[in-house]
Each structure stands twice: as structure tokens, then as C-alpha cells.
C-alpha positions as CSV (number, residue, x, y, z in Angstrom):
1,X,76.7,117.9,122.4
2,X,80.3,118.5,123.2
3,X,80.9,120.2,126.5
4,X,84.4,121.1,126.0
5,X,86.3,120.8,122.8
6,X,90.1,120.6,123.5
7,X,89.3,120.8,127.2
8,X,92.1,118.4,128.1
9,X,94.4,120.2,125.6
10,X,96.3,118.9,122.7
11,X,99.8,117.5,123.0
12,X,101.2,117.1,119.6
13,X,104.3,117.4,117.5
14,X,104.1,119.4,114.3
15,X,106.8,118.5,111.8
16,X,107.3,121.2,109.1
17,X,109.2,120.9,105.9
18,X,110.0,124.3,104.4
19,X,110.7,125.2,100.8
20,X,112.6,128.5,100.9
21,X,115.4,130.4,99.2
22,X,117.3,132.8,101.5
23,X,115.5,133.4,104.8
24,X,112.8,131.1,106.2
25,X,110.4,134.0,106.4
26,X,111.1,136.0,103.2
27,X,108.4,137.1,100.8
28,X,107.6,134.2,98.4
29,X,108.7,131.4,100.8
30,X,106.5,128.4,101.1
31,X,106.0,125.9,103.9
32,X,104.5,122.4,103.8
33,X,103.6,120.8,107.1
34,X,102.7,117.4,108.5
35,X,100.9,117.2,111.8
36,X,101.1,114.2,114.1
37,X,99.7,114.4,117.6
38,X,97.1,113.4,120.1
39,X,94.2,115.1,121.8
40,X,91.0,114.5,123.8
41,X,87.5,115.7,123.6
42,X,84.8,115.5,126.3
43,X,81.3,114.4,125.2
44,X,79.2,114.7,128.4
45,X,80.8,112.4,130.9
46,X,82.8,110.5,128.3
47,X,86.3,111.6,127.2
48,X,87.5,110.4,123.8
49,X,91.2,110.2,123.0
50,X,92.2,110.8,119.4
51,X,95.2,110.5,117.1
52,X,95.6,113.7,115.1
53,X,96.9,113.6,111.5
54,X,97.1,116.6,109.2
55,X,98.6,118.4,106.3
56,X,99.1,122.2,105.8
57,X,100.7,124.8,103.6
58,X,101.7,128.4,104.0
59,X,102.9,131.1,101.7
60,X,104.7,134.3,102.7
61,X,102.9,137.3,101.1
62,X,105.4,139.7,102.7
63,X,108.6,139.2,104.7
64,X,107.4,137.6,107.9
65,X,103.7,137.4,107.0
66,X,102.2,134.1,106.0
67,X,98.8,132.9,105.0
68,X,97.8,129.2,104.7
69,X,95.4,126.3,104.5
70,X,95.4,123.2,106.7
71,X,93.5,120.0,107.3
72,X,93.6,117.9,110.5
73,X,91.7,114.7,111.1
74,X,91.0,113.3,114.5
75,X,90.9,109.5,114.4
76,X,90.6,106.5,116.7
77,X,87.3,107.3,118.4
78,X,83.7,108.2,117.5
79,X,82.7,110.6,116.3
80,X,85.6,111.3,113.8
81,X,86.4,115.0,113.6
82,X,87.8,116.9,110.5
83,X,89.1,120.5,110.6
84,X,89.8,122.9,107.8
85,X,92.0,125.9,109.0
86,X,92.9,129.2,107.4
87,X,95.8,130.8,109.4
88,X,97.6,134.2,109.2
89,X,100.9,134.5,111.1
90,X,103.5,137.2,111.4
91,X,107.1,136.5,112.5
92,X,108.7,139.6,114.1
93,X,112.3,140.0,112.8
94,X,113.7,140.6,116.3
95,X,117.0,138.9,115.7
96,X,118.6,136.3,113.4
97,X,118.1,133.6,116.0
98,X,114.8,134.5,117.8
99,X,111.5,135.4,116.0
100,X,108.5,136.0,118.1
101,X,105.3,135.3,116.2
102,X,101.6,136.1,116.5
103,X,98.6,135.1,114.4
104,X,95.0,134.4,114.0
105,X,93.0,131.6,112.4
106,X,89.5,130.6,111.3
107,X,88.6,126.9,111.6
108,X,85.6,124.9,110.3
109,X,85.0,121.8,112.4
110,X,83.2,118.9,110.8
111,X,81.9,116.3,113.2
112,X,80.1,113.0,112.3
113,X,76.4,112.7,113.2
114,X,74.6,113.2,115.6
115,X,76.7,116.3,116.3
116,X,76.6,119.6,114.4
117,X,79.5,121.1,112.5
118,X,80.7,124.4,113.9
119,X,83.0,127.3,113.4
120,X,85.8,128.5,115.6
121,X,88.5,131.2,115.6
122,X,91.7,131.7,117.5
123,X,94.8,133.5,118.3
124,X,98.4,132.1,118.6
125,X,101.6,133.5,119.9
126,X,105.1,132.2,120.6
127,X,108.7,132.2,119.6
128,X,110.6,130.6,116.7
129,X,114.2,129.7,117.5
130,X,116.4,129.4,114.4
131,X,119.7,127.5,114.0
132,X,122.4,128.3,111.6
133,X,121.6,125.3,109.4
134,X,118.1,126.3,108.3
135,X,116.4,124.4,111.1
136,X,113.9,125.9,113.6
137,X,111.7,125.0,116.6
138,X,108.6,127.0,117.6
139,X,107.1,127.1,121.1
140,X,103.8,128.8,121.5
141,X,100.3,128.9,122.9
142,X,96.9,128.8,121.1
143,X,93.6,130.2,122.3
144,X,90.6,128.9,120.4
145,X,87.1,130.3,120.7
146,X,83.9,128.6,119.6
147,X,80.2,129.5,120.1
148,X,79.8,127.6,123.4
149,X,83.4,127.0,124.5
150,X,87.0,128.3,124.5
151,X,90.2,126.5,125.3
152,X,94.0,127.0,125.2
153,X,96.7,124.5,124.3
154,X,100.4,124.4,123.6
155,X,101.9,124.4,120.1
156,X,105.3,122.9,119.2
157,X,106.7,122.9,115.6
158,X,110.0,121.6,114.3
159,X,111.1,122.6,110.8
160,X,114.0,122.1,108.4
161,X,114.6,124.4,105.3
162,X,115.8,123.0,102.1
């Protein structure tokens, strides 16, 4: 059984392409994301290092409020791990350049035998810094809670609107 999922944290870079009209966070805007990163998982006394690849999409139901669906696969070690995530995020319209954000997510974690699949949920918060040419970078922190474990890890996202 895993003693600590994400215990060593995740260091990854999330590249986001955004399909929008006026403002990045307006009602009706859409985001498509590609995740590329690395992470480690402890299995007893053994630590496995993984390459993380994923794809996600978000839709803005209201100005600043997005809902989404994402997939991430952890590859390069055994067992392979697959994650399906349902996030909700709100970007506070503090200024044209800085947008604090907060959100929550539900995640279903699929792990190859002999381990059991499990559910987790989490919270995320940070700040989105926008540039004048429809580009942004997000810096944040994620806390994830599972039945027998919890962990925190940094979140970095870079996006370009077109």
C-alpha cells in the first residue's frame, strides 16, 4: 500500500493554451491544457519517480468561474497511475494584471494491481499574473486529501490566449 502519495511533492510545468474572445476569464471562455512534469510516490521503503503527462479542459460558466475535466498519467515506474480530475476554480477580478484564484477538485486515482484505486479531493489557491498580450503565468499551492494521506505541492501554469 502506498504510504504517502505525492509525499515528495510534484514539480511540474503546466502549459495551457486558451481559446478565448475578450478576457481570459469571461463567461463562455474555454481552456485546453497539456501537463508535462515529474513526481514521486513512496511505496513502503521504495520511492518511484515518474514522468507525468496529461490533458485537460475548462469552461467558464460565469465570469471568473470555470469547471473542467482532466486526465494525468504517471509513467516510467511500476505501478502506472492514471488520474481523472474534476476541478472548479474561481479567479477573483482584483485587477487587470493580478487575479488571485481558489478552487476545489475531486480526483479518481487508478493504480495498477496489486494496489487499490482510490478517491481524493483537494483545494488550490494562488495568483494569476496577466500580461498585455494575452499571456499569463499562475503560481499556486495545492492541498490534496485522500483516505489515509494528505499532501501539498506547488502549481505552476503558463498560458497564451489566441
